[in-house]
N, C-alpha and C positions, 0 to 999 in steps of 0.2 A: 212906691216908685211913680212915675208917673202913667199913666194912657196912655200916651205920645209912645213911650219907651218900653210898653207893654206891650202895644200895638206892633214895634218893630219884631220885639223878639219873638211875639207868636208866628208873624209872618215870615220870617227866616227859618225858626225849628220848624214849623209847617213845612216848606217848600221842601227841608235835606232830608225829613222822615219823608215828606212823600214820595220820595225816587225810592226809597229802603220798601214803603210800604208795596209800591208798586213793587217792587221787586217778589217782592215775599208772596203777593196776591198773584203773583201772576205760576211763582213755581208752583204755590199750593195747590190751584186752580191745576195743574195740569197733572201735581201731584194722583189726586182727587180719581185721576182717570187708569192709575199705572198698570193698574191690570190689564185691562186693553195694550197700554205699552211694553207690554214686559212680556217673557219666555210664555208661550201657552202650550197647560200642562198635555203631557199625554193621555190617552185614554188607558186603564186597566182591565186586561184581559181576567171576566169572572171567574174567581179559581171555586173551587166547593167548599172548601177547609182554609181559613186563615190563619199564620201563624200567630200566636199572642201577641202583643204589641211589643214586649221585650224581646220579642225573638223579628219583629222590623227592625226595630231600634236597631239591633245587634250585628241585625244584615246593612242597614245602612252606617254603623260605624264601622263594618268593615271596607264598605265600598269606599270610602268617603276618608279612613285612616284620622278624621275626629270626632270626638263627641257630641251626639245630636243634641241639640239649645232648645228644640221644640218640634212638636210634629202634632202634623192636620193630619186628622182623619176622613177619611172618605165617606161624605152623604148619599150614594148611590153607588149601586156593587159596578158600575164601568169607570168612577173616578178613585183614583192610587192615592196609595198615602203619601205624604207632602212632608218631609224630611230637613229641620237646616241643621246645618254642623258648625261647631264651631272652628272659623280655621278660616286663615286672612283672606283670602276667595270670597266671602260672605257664600260659602256653594252651598245649592239647592240640592234634593235627592228627589222622586219621585220613585217608589214602588208599588206593587204589586200585594196580593194580598197573601204570596207563598215568597214576598222578599226580595224577588225578584228587581233590579234597578230596569224602569222602562225610561228617563231620564235623567240625565244631571244639569245643572246650569249654574255657573260662577255670577254672582252678581255684582261684585265690587265695579269694574267696569261698565257695566251698565247704563243707560242712560238713564230709568228712574234716579239710580241710585248717586249717580252726581248731580241730578235737577234736586233731591232733598238734601245733599251737601251745600250746594250752592242757597235753597233756600234756607237753613241752619246757621248759613254760616260758616261752617266743617271744611268749607272749599279753602276758605283765601285765612285758613289755619286761625291762631291767634290776633290776626286782624281783623276777620270775619266776626270773631266773638267778639269783639271790640265795638265793629258796625252794629251787627245785632244791640247787645248793651246801650250802642250810642242812642239804637231806634226806641229804645224799648224808654231809658231817660228822658228820650228827647220826648216822643206821647207824653210822658208826666208833667214838663214843662208847657205840651203845647195844653194838655187838662186845667193845668194850672194858671198859665196866663189867661187863656181863656175863660177861667173866675174871676179873674184877678181888673181884667177889658169892665166885665162884664157887672161886677162892685162896682169899681168907679165909674160907670155910667149913670146907679142907683140917686135919685134927687138926694142933697144932703140932711135935710132933715128925717127922712126916713131913714138914713144914717145911722143918723142920733138917738131915734126911737130906738132902734136895732141897740142901741148900747145899753 
């Protein structure tokens, strides 16, 4: 390919990819601070004797009506257990050591969930997934055209010696 053609391809691909990369970078940067944007978990009262983990999971499943997929353990006496449920609402529960539910949060309609879906392209469905695929292929094309332009600028004798 001629250098001029590679340059045009490189610029067009770079401009198109830059818009999607910028969107992805901005949403990714905001998602880094998602703990500050989301629901603030409650403090748990200190209990003398904690239920076994099976009891905490059973209490969360009774309250939420769905299986628990993950359980966050407290790191301090005043921190609650954090249970994620396998339901369409993306429910999170916070429980104290006795199994009492302190708070419930449904994250499906939240800001961070919306940002994550935009970041991954999931928000736009198949079209969004196609855009993310096009972006990744565009970045590969950008790298290849950049190497092609660099290679075409090398003096002819160095290219012959490299063969």
